[in-house]
Structures are given as structure tokens and as C-alpha cells.
PDB file of N, CA, C and O in Angstrom, chain B, residues numbered from 101:
ATOM      1  N   UNK B 101      11.445 133.180 219.314  1.00  0.00           N
ATOM      2  CA  UNK B 101      12.010 133.217 220.635  1.00  0.00           C
ATOM      3  C   UNK B 101      12.398 134.645 221.022  1.00  0.00           C
ATOM      4  O   UNK B 101      12.398 135.004 222.200  1.00  0.00           O
ATOM      5  N   UNK B 102      12.721 135.438 220.027  1.00  0.00           N
ATOM      6  CA  UNK B 102      13.066 136.816 220.363  1.00  0.00           C
ATOM      7  C   UNK B 102      11.844 137.617 220.792  1.00  0.00           C
ATOM      8  O   UNK B 102      11.957 138.539 221.599  1.00  0.00           O
ATOM      9  N   UNK B 103      10.683 137.271 220.258  1.00  0.00           N
ATOM     10  CA  UNK B 103       9.462 137.961 220.682  1.00  0.00           C
ATOM     11  C   UNK B 103       9.140 137.676 222.138  1.00  0.00           C
ATOM     12  O   UNK B 103       8.568 138.519 222.829  1.00  0.00           O
ATOM     13  N   UNK B 104       9.505 136.494 222.602  1.00  0.00           N
ATOM     14  CA  UNK B 104       9.283 136.136 224.004  1.00  0.00           C
ATOM     15  C   UNK B 104      10.366 136.696 224.919  1.00  0.00           C
ATOM     16  O   UNK B 104      10.230 136.650 226.142  1.00  0.00           O
ATOM     17  N   UNK B 105      11.433 137.222 224.338  1.00  0.00           N
ATOM     18  CA  UNK B 105      12.510 137.784 225.140  1.00  0.00           C
ATOM     19  C   UNK B 105      13.539 136.759 225.596  1.00  0.00           C
ATOM     20  O   UNK B 105      14.349 137.040 226.480  1.00  0.00           O
ATOM     21  N   UNK B 106      13.511 135.561 224.992  1.00  0.00           N
ATOM     22  CA  UNK B 106      14.458 134.513 225.379  1.00  0.00           C
ATOM     23  C   UNK B 106      15.856 134.839 224.864  1.00  0.00           C
ATOM     24  O   UNK B 106      16.840 134.676 225.585  1.00  0.00           O
ATOM     25  N   UNK B 107      15.943 135.298 223.626  1.00  0.00           N
ATOM     26  CA  UNK B 107      17.222 135.680 223.035  1.00  0.00           C
ATOM     27  C   UNK B 107      17.140 137.113 222.537  1.00  0.00           C
ATOM     28  O   UNK B 107      16.068 137.613 222.195  1.00  0.00           O
ATOM     29  N   UNK B 108      18.282 137.754 222.505  1.00  0.00           N
ATOM     30  CA  UNK B 108      18.374 139.112 221.978  1.00  0.00           C
ATOM     31  C   UNK B 108      19.490 139.180 220.947  1.00  0.00           C
ATOM     32  O   UNK B 108      20.311 138.269 220.847  1.00  0.00           O
ATOM     33  N   UNK B 109      19.513 140.241 220.200  1.00  0.00           N
ATOM     34  CA  UNK B 109      20.574 140.429 219.218  1.00  0.00           C
ATOM     35  C   UNK B 109      21.927 140.568 219.913  1.00  0.00           C
ATOM     36  O   UNK B 109      22.952 140.152 219.374  1.00  0.00           O
ATOM     37  N   UNK B 110      21.926 141.151 221.102  1.00  0.00           N
ATOM     38  CA  UNK B 110      23.176 141.276 221.845  1.00  0.00           C
ATOM     39  C   UNK B 110      23.733 139.910 222.239  1.00  0.00           C
ATOM     40  O   UNK B 110      24.946 139.702 222.227  1.00  0.00           O
ATOM     41  N   UNK B 111      22.849 138.989 222.583  1.00  0.00           N
ATOM     42  CA  UNK B 111      23.287 137.638 222.918  1.00  0.00           C
ATOM     43  C   UNK B 111      23.894 136.954 221.708  1.00  0.00           C
ATOM     44  O   UNK B 111      24.950 136.328 221.807  1.00  0.00           O
ATOM     45  N   UNK B 112      23.231 137.072 220.568  1.00  0.00           N
ATOM     46  CA  UNK B 112      23.774 136.496 219.343  1.00  0.00           C
ATOM     47  C   UNK B 112      25.125 137.121 218.998  1.00  0.00           C
ATOM     48  O   UNK B 112      26.052 136.416 218.601  1.00  0.00           O
ATOM     49  N   UNK B 113      25.235 138.419 219.147  1.00  0.00           N
ATOM     50  CA  UNK B 113      26.496 139.095 218.836  1.00  0.00           C
ATOM     51  C   UNK B 113      27.599 138.706 219.812  1.00  0.00           C
ATOM     52  O   UNK B 113      28.763 138.587 219.428  1.00  0.00           O
ATOM     53  N   UNK B 114      27.232 138.511 221.062  1.00  0.00           N
ATOM     54  CA  UNK B 114      28.209 138.139 222.087  1.00  0.00           C
ATOM     55  C   UNK B 114      28.824 136.771 221.795  1.00  0.00           C
ATOM     56  O   UNK B 114      30.016 136.564 222.021  1.00  0.00           O
ATOM     57  N   UNK B 115      28.012 135.839 221.292  1.00  0.00           N
ATOM     58  CA  UNK B 115      28.482 134.480 221.028  1.00  0.00           C
ATOM     59  C   UNK B 115      28.841 134.249 219.564  1.00  0.00           C
ATOM     60  O   UNK B 115      28.842 133.106 219.106  1.00  0.00           O
ATOM     61  N   UNK B 116      29.143 135.300 218.830  1.00  0.00           N
ATOM     62  CA  UNK B 116      29.489 135.193 217.415  1.00  0.00           C
ATOM     63  C   UNK B 116      30.753 134.352 217.209  1.00  0.00           C
ATOM     64  O   UNK B 116      30.808 133.539 216.286  1.00  0.00           O
ATOM     65  N   UNK B 117      31.757 134.537 218.054  1.00  0.00           N
ATOM     66  CA  UNK B 117      33.004 133.765 217.908  1.00  0.00           C
ATOM     67  C   UNK B 117      32.773 132.283 218.176  1.00  0.00           C
ATOM     68  O   UNK B 117      33.342 131.428 217.498  1.00  0.00           O
ATOM     69  N   UNK B 118      31.943 131.986 219.159  1.00  0.00           N
ATOM     70  CA  UNK B 118      31.614 130.590 219.462  1.00  0.00           C
ATOM     71  C   UNK B 118      30.862 129.967 218.289  1.00  0.00           C
ATOM     72  O   UNK B 118      31.113 128.820 217.919  1.00  0.00           O
ATOM     73  N   UNK B 119      29.949 130.721 217.715  1.00  0.00           N
ATOM     74  CA  UNK B 119      29.183 130.224 216.569  1.00  0.00           C
ATOM     75  C   UNK B 119      30.094 129.992 215.368  1.00  0.00           C
ATOM     76  O   UNK B 119      29.889 129.041 214.613  1.00  0.00           O
ATOM     77  N   UNK B 120      31.082 130.838 215.185  1.00  0.00           N
ATOM     78  CA  UNK B 120      32.018 130.668 214.070  1.00  0.00           C
ATOM     79  C   UNK B 120      32.799 129.366 214.215  1.00  0.00           C
ATOM     80  O   UNK B 120      32.962 128.628 213.244  1.00  0.00           O
ATOM     81  N   UNK B 121      33.279 129.084 215.416  1.00  0.00           N
ATOM     82  CA  UNK B 121      34.005 127.834 215.655  1.00  0.00           C
ATOM     83  C   UNK B 121      33.073 126.634 215.489  1.00  0.00           C
ATOM     84  O   UNK B 121      33.455 125.620 214.904  1.00  0.00           O
ATOM     85  N   UNK B 122      31.857 126.752 216.002  1.00  0.00           N
ATOM     86  CA  UNK B 122      30.889 125.661 215.856  1.00  0.00           C
ATOM     87  C   UNK B 122      30.553 125.424 214.383  1.00  0.00           C
ATOM     88  O   UNK B 122      30.415 124.280 213.951  1.00  0.00           O
ATOM     89  N   UNK B 123      30.421 126.499 213.619  1.00  0.00           N
ATOM     90  CA  UNK B 123      30.167 126.374 212.185  1.00  0.00           C
ATOM     91  C   UNK B 123      31.339 125.707 211.480  1.00  0.00           C
ATOM     92  O   UNK B 123      31.136 124.924 210.552  1.00  0.00           O
ATOM     93  N   UNK B 124      32.554 126.004 211.904  1.00  0.00           N
ATOM     94  CA  UNK B 124      33.733 125.368 211.315  1.00  0.00           C
ATOM     95  C   UNK B 124      33.742 123.871 211.600  1.00  0.00           C
ATOM     96  O   UNK B 124      34.081 123.071 210.728  1.00  0.00           O
ATOM     97  N   UNK B 125      33.373 123.500 212.807  1.00  0.00           N
ATOM     98  CA  UNK B 125      33.330 122.074 213.164  1.00  0.00           C
ATOM     99  C   UNK B 125      32.250 121.353 212.366  1.00  0.00           C
ATOM    100  O   UNK B 125      32.485 120.267 211.837  1.00  0.00           O
ATOM    101  N   UNK B 126      31.071 121.955 212.280  1.00  0.00           N
ATOM    102  CA  UNK B 126      29.982 121.350 211.511  1.00  0.00           C
ATOM    103  C   UNK B 126      30.367 121.234 210.044  1.00  0.00           C
ATOM    104  O   UNK B 126      30.069 120.225 209.404  1.00  0.00           O
ATOM    105  N   UNK B 127      31.017 122.242 209.512  1.00  0.00           N
ATOM    106  CA  UNK B 127      31.447 122.215 208.117  1.00  0.00           C
ATOM    107  C   UNK B 127      32.504 121.148 207.883  1.00  0.00           C
ATOM    108  O   UNK B 127      32.488 120.474 206.853  1.00  0.00           O
ATOM    109  N   UNK B 128      33.417 120.988 208.825  1.00  0.00           N
ATOM    110  CA  UNK B 128      34.456 119.964 208.686  1.00  0.00           C
ATOM    111  C   UNK B 128      33.841 118.566 208.703  1.00  0.00           C
ATOM    112  O   UNK B 128      34.305 117.673 207.995  1.00  0.00           O
ATOM    113  N   UNK B 129      32.805 118.380 209.504  1.00  0.00           N
ATOM    114  CA  UNK B 129      32.142 117.074 209.564  1.00  0.00           C
ATOM    115  C   UNK B 129      31.290 116.848 208.315  1.00  0.00           C
ATOM    116  O   UNK B 129      31.209 115.726 207.814  1.00  0.00           O
ATOM    117  N   UNK B 130      30.661 117.897 207.817  1.00  0.00           N
ATOM    118  CA  UNK B 130      29.724 117.771 206.698  1.00  0.00           C
ATOM    119  C   UNK B 130      30.414 117.572 205.351  1.00  0.00           C
ATOM    120  O   UNK B 130      29.824 116.979 204.449  1.00  0.00           O
ATOM    121  N   UNK B 131      31.633 118.046 205.194  1.00  0.00           N
ATOM    122  CA  UNK B 131      32.304 117.922 203.899  1.00  0.00           C
ATOM    123  C   UNK B 131      32.941 116.545 203.774  1.00  0.00           C
ATOM    124  O   UNK B 131      33.552 116.047 204.719  1.00  0.00           O
ATOM    125  N   UNK B 132      32.796 115.939 202.613  1.00  0.00           N
ATOM    126  CA  UNK B 132      33.349 114.593 202.439  1.00  0.00           C
ATOM    127  C   UNK B 132      34.867 114.567 202.255  1.00  0.00           C
ATOM    128  O   UNK B 132      35.502 113.551 202.538  1.00  0.00           O
ATOM    129  N   UNK B 133      35.449 115.655 201.790  1.00  0.00           N
ATOM    130  CA  UNK B 133      36.898 115.661 201.558  1.00  0.00           C
ATOM    131  C   UNK B 133      37.604 116.470 202.652  1.00  0.00           C
ATOM    132  O   UNK B 133      36.997 117.349 203.264  1.00  0.00           O
ATOM    133  N   UNK B 134      38.869 116.178 202.893  1.00  0.00           N
ATOM    134  CA  UNK B 134      39.572 116.861 203.985  1.00  0.00           C
ATOM    135  C   UNK B 134      40.173 118.227 203.618  1.00  0.00           C
ATOM    136  O   UNK B 134      40.827 118.849 204.454  1.00  0.00           O
ATOM    137  N   UNK B 135      39.965 118.694 202.400  1.00  0.00           N
ATOM    138  CA  UNK B 135      40.606 119.960 202.031  1.00  0.00           C
ATOM    139  C   UNK B 135      39.859 121.149 202.628  1.00  0.00           C
ATOM    140  O   UNK B 135      38.632 121.130 202.726  1.00  0.00           O
ATOM    141  N   UNK B 136      40.598 122.181 203.026  1.00  0.00           N
ATOM    142  CA  UNK B 136      39.979 123.337 203.684  1.00  0.00           C
ATOM    143  C   UNK B 136      39.100 124.186 202.746  1.00  0.00           C
ATOM    144  O   UNK B 136      38.193 124.878 203.209  1.00  0.00           O
ATOM    145  N   UNK B 137      39.365 124.134 201.439  1.00  0.00           N
ATOM    146  CA  UNK B 137      38.583 124.944 200.508  1.00  0.00           C
ATOM    147  C   UNK B 137      37.113 124.535 200.514  1.00  0.00           C
ATOM    148  O   UNK B 137      36.230 125.390 200.574  1.00  0.00           O
ATOM    149  N   UNK B 138      36.849 123.240 200.454  1.00  0.00           N
ATOM    150  CA  UNK B 138      35.452 122.795 200.454  1.00  0.00           C
ATOM    151  C   UNK B 138      34.803 123.052 201.815  1.00  0.00           C
ATOM    152  O   UNK B 138      33.604 123.320 201.889  1.00  0.00           O
ATOM    153  N   UNK B 139      35.587 122.970 202.889  1.00  0.00           N
ATOM    154  CA  UNK B 139      35.051 123.272 204.211  1.00  0.00           C
ATOM    155  C   UNK B 139      34.611 124.734 204.285  1.00  0.00           C
ATOM    156  O   UNK B 139      33.556 125.045 204.838  1.00  0.00           O
ATOM    157  N   UNK B 140      35.412 125.611 203.733  1.00  0.00           N
ATOM    158  CA  UNK B 140      35.082 127.039 203.740  1.00  0.00           C
ATOM    159  C   UNK B 140      33.849 127.300 202.874  1.00  0.00           C
ATOM    160  O   UNK B 140      33.013 128.136 203.215  1.00  0.00           O
ATOM    161  N   UNK B 141      33.739 126.577 201.746  1.00  0.00           N
ATOM    162  CA  UNK B 141      32.556 126.749 200.891  1.00  0.00           C
ATOM    163  C   UNK B 141      31.277 126.325 201.597  1.00  0.00           C
ATOM    164  O   UNK B 141      30.213 126.872 201.309  1.00  0.00           O
ATOM    165  N   UNK B 142      31.352 125.382 202.498  1.00  0.00           N
ATOM    166  CA  UNK B 142      30.184 124.973 203.264  1.00  0.00           C
ATOM    167  C   UNK B 142      29.962 125.927 204.438  1.00  0.00           C
ATOM    168  O   UNK B 142      28.821 126.196 204.814  1.00  0.00           O
ATOM    169  N   UNK B 143      31.042 126.433 205.012  1.00  0.00           N
ATOM    170  CA  UNK B 143      30.944 127.270 206.206  1.00  0.00           C
ATOM    171  C   UNK B 143      30.371 128.662 205.908  1.00  0.00           C
ATOM    172  O   UNK B 143      29.675 129.233 206.748  1.00  0.00           O
ATOM    173  N   UNK B 144      30.650 129.200 204.749  1.00  0.00           N
ATOM    174  CA  UNK B 144      30.215 130.567 204.423  1.00  0.00           C
ATOM    175  C   UNK B 144      28.691 130.722 204.471  1.00  0.00           C
ATOM    176  O   UNK B 144      28.206 131.656 205.111  1.00  0.00           O
ATOM    177  N   UNK B 145      27.919 129.846 203.821  1.00  0.00           N
ATOM    178  CA  UNK B 145      26.453 130.023 203.912  1.00  0.00           C
ATOM    179  C   UNK B 145      25.911 129.849 205.328  1.00  0.00           C
ATOM    180  O   UNK B 145      24.962 130.528 205.719  1.00  0.00           O
ATOM    181  N   UNK B 146      26.512 128.941 206.098  1.00  0.00           N
ATOM    182  CA  UNK B 146      26.047 128.747 207.471  1.00  0.00           C
ATOM    183  C   UNK B 146      26.274 130.020 208.284  1.00  0.00           C
ATOM    184  O   UNK B 146      25.398 130.442 209.039  1.00  0.00           O
ATOM    185  N   UNK B 147      27.448 130.631 208.130  1.00  0.00           N
ATOM    186  CA  UNK B 147      27.752 131.850 208.872  1.00  0.00           C
ATOM    187  C   UNK B 147      26.883 133.014 208.390  1.00  0.00           C
ATOM    188  O   UNK B 147      26.466 133.851 209.190  1.00  0.00           O
ATOM    189  N   UNK B 148      26.615 133.066 207.094  1.00  0.00           N
ATOM    190  CA  UNK B 148      25.727 134.115 206.582  1.00  0.00           C
ATOM    191  C   UNK B 148      24.315 133.978 207.161  1.00  0.00           C
ATOM    192  O   UNK B 148      23.670 134.978 207.474  1.00  0.00           O
ATOM    193  N   UNK B 149      23.844 132.749 207.300  1.00  0.00           N
ATOM    194  CA  UNK B 149      22.533 132.546 207.921  1.00  0.00           C
ATOM    195  C   UNK B 149      22.538 132.995 209.376  1.00  0.00           C
ATOM    196  O   UNK B 149      21.540 133.529 209.860  1.00  0.00           O
ATOM    197  N   UNK B 150      23.637 132.787 210.072  1.00  0.00           N
ATOM    198  CA  UNK B 150      23.742 133.252 211.460  1.00  0.00           C
ATOM    199  C   UNK B 150      23.657 134.776 211.518  1.00  0.00           C
ATOM    200  O   UNK B 150      22.961 135.336 212.365  1.00  0.00           O
ATOM    201  N   UNK B 151      24.368 135.436 210.613  1.00  0.00           N
ATOM    202  CA  UNK B 151      24.350 136.902 210.586  1.00  0.00           C
ATOM    203  C   UNK B 151      22.961 137.429 210.208  1.00  0.00           C
ATOM    204  O   UNK B 151      22.514 138.434 210.761  1.00  0.00           O
ATOM    205  N   UNK B 152      22.287 136.774 209.286  1.00  0.00           N
ATOM    206  CA  UNK B 152      20.923 137.166 208.924  1.00  0.00           C
ATOM    207  C   UNK B 152      19.997 136.962 210.123  1.00  0.00           C
ATOM    208  O   UNK B 152      19.067 137.739 210.337  1.00  0.00           O
ATOM    209  N   UNK B 153      20.256 135.922 210.893  1.00  0.00           N
ATOM    210  CA  UNK B 153      19.481 135.692 212.109  1.00  0.00           C
ATOM    211  C   UNK B 153      19.630 136.823 213.107  1.00  0.00           C
ATOM    212  O   UNK B 153      18.661 137.214 213.758  1.00  0.00           O
ATOM    213  N   UNK B 154      20.843 137.349 213.230  1.00  0.00           N
ATOM    214  CA  UNK B 154      21.069 138.491 214.118  1.00  0.00           C
ATOM    215  C   UNK B 154      20.260 139.698 213.644  1.00  0.00           C
ATOM    216  O   UNK B 154      19.620 140.382 214.442  1.00  0.00           O
ATOM    217  N   UNK B 155      20.298 139.946 212.348  1.00  0.00           N
ATOM    218  CA  UNK B 155      19.531 141.071 211.803  1.00  0.00           C
ATOM    219  C   UNK B 155      18.030 140.868 212.003  1.00  0.00           C
ATOM    220  O   UNK B 155      17.309 141.819 212.308  1.00  0.00           O
ATOM    221  N   UNK B 156      17.562 139.638 211.834  1.00  0.00           N
ATOM    222  CA  UNK B 156      16.138 139.357 212.020  1.00  0.00           C
ATOM    223  C   UNK B 156      15.723 139.570 213.470  1.00  0.00           C
ATOM    224  O   UNK B 156      14.642 140.096 213.734  1.00  0.00           O
ATOM    225  N   UNK B 157      16.565 139.168 214.406  1.00  0.00           N
ATOM    226  CA  UNK B 157      16.241 139.360 215.821  1.00  0.00           C
ATOM    227  C   UNK B 157      16.223 140.839 216.163  1.00  0.00           C
ATOM    228  O   UNK B 157      15.380 141.281 216.944  1.00  0.00           O
ATOM    229  N   UNK B 158      17.138 141.610 215.593  1.00  0.00           N
ATOM    230  CA  UNK B 158      17.120 143.061 215.823  1.00  0.00           C
ATOM    231  C   UNK B 158      15.847 143.682 215.273  1.00  0.00           C
ATOM    232  O   UNK B 158      15.248 144.550 215.908  1.00  0.00           O
ATOM    233  N   UNK B 159      15.433 143.234 214.088  1.00  0.00           N
ATOM    234  CA  UNK B 159      14.218 143.767 213.473  1.00  0.00           C
ATOM    235  C   UNK B 159      12.987 143.400 214.289  1.00  0.00           C
ATOM    236  O   UNK B 159      12.134 144.251 214.538  1.00  0.00           O
ATOM    237  N   UNK B 160      12.887 142.156 214.704  1.00  0.00           N
ATOM    238  CA  UNK B 160      11.741 141.714 215.496  1.00  0.00           C
ATOM    239  C   UNK B 160      11.752 142.377 216.867  1.00  0.00           C
ATOM    240  O   UNK B 160      10.695 142.690 217.414  1.00  0.00           O
ATOM    241  N   UNK B 161      12.934 142.591 217.422  1.00  0.00           N
ATOM    242  CA  UNK B 161      13.033 143.239 218.737  1.00  0.00           C
ATOM    243  C   UNK B 161      12.510 144.661 218.713  1.00  0.00           C
ATOM    244  O   UNK B 161      11.962 145.137 219.707  1.00  0.00           O
ATOM    245  N   UNK B 162      12.672 145.342 217.596  1.00  0.00           N
ATOM    246  CA  UNK B 162      12.150 146.704 217.483  1.00  0.00           C
ATOM    247  C   UNK B 162      10.630 146.710 217.362  1.00  0.00           C
ATOM    248  O   UNK B 162       9.977 147.672 217.765  1.00  0.00           O
ATOM    249  N   UNK B 163      10.070 145.643 216.810  1.00  0.00           N
ATOM    250  CA  UNK B 163       8.635 145.562 216.619  1.00  0.00           C
ATOM    251  C   UNK B 163       7.897 145.056 217.843  1.00  0.00           C
ATOM    252  O   UNK B 163       6.674 145.175 217.921  1.00  0.00           O
ATOM    253  N   UNK B 164       8.622 144.493 218.801  1.00  0.00           N
ATOM    254  CA  UNK B 164       7.995 143.926 219.980  1.00  0.00           C
ATOM    255  C   UNK B 164       7.478 145.025 220.899  1.00  0.00           C
ATOM    256  O   UNK B 164       8.180 145.999 221.171  1.00  0.00           O
ATOM    257  N   UNK B 165       6.275 144.865 221.366  1.00  0.00           N
ATOM    258  CA  UNK B 165       5.671 145.820 222.290  1.00  0.00           C
ATOM    259  C   UNK B 165       5.779 145.266 223.708  1.00  0.00           C
ATOM    260  O   UNK B 165       5.387 144.129 223.969  1.00  0.00           O
ATOM    261  N   UNK B 166       6.300 146.057 224.600  1.00  0.00           N
ATOM    262  CA  UNK B 166       6.415 145.637 226.007  1.00  0.00           C
ATOM    263  C   UNK B 166       5.061 145.693 226.673  1.00  0.00           C
ATOM    264  O   UNK B 166       4.313 146.655 226.502  1.00  0.00           O
ATOM    265  N   UNK B 167       4.748 144.664 227.431  1.00  0.00           N
ATOM    266  CA  UNK B 167       3.467 144.628 228.133  1.00  0.00           C
ATOM    267  C   UNK B 167       3.642 145.065 229.569  1.00  0.00           C
ATOM    268  O   UNK B 167       2.672 145.102 230.326  1.00  0.00           O
TER     269      UNK B 167
END
């Protein structure tokens, strides 16, 4: 989608706080126990994937040729 210009790294960075809250909600639903430690253990990889996604979009954005 970044090659098509639908999303940019700036857009991902702008909505980072929203994604963090959404990741917390998804983690709270996904964990079977109510303790915050297990929720955080599930939330960390999800947030890391989001950050890697930002880096990937920046990398692909540099490789994109404008027509």
C-alpha cells in the first residue's frame, strides 16, 4: 500500500498513540488471565511489529519512483 501512496511513514507515526491503545485493547482481549503482566507480554510483540512496519514503509518509500 505504501508503493501506491495510500499510506506513508508519517501517517503511521502520527497514529502511533492510537495504535498503542488499540494494541493494549487487543492484548487485553487476547490474554486469558486478567493480570497486566501477561497483557504486556502479548502487547510488546504487537507494538514491535507496528514499529517494524513503520521502518518498512520508510524503506519502501525511498525506493518508490514517482511517475
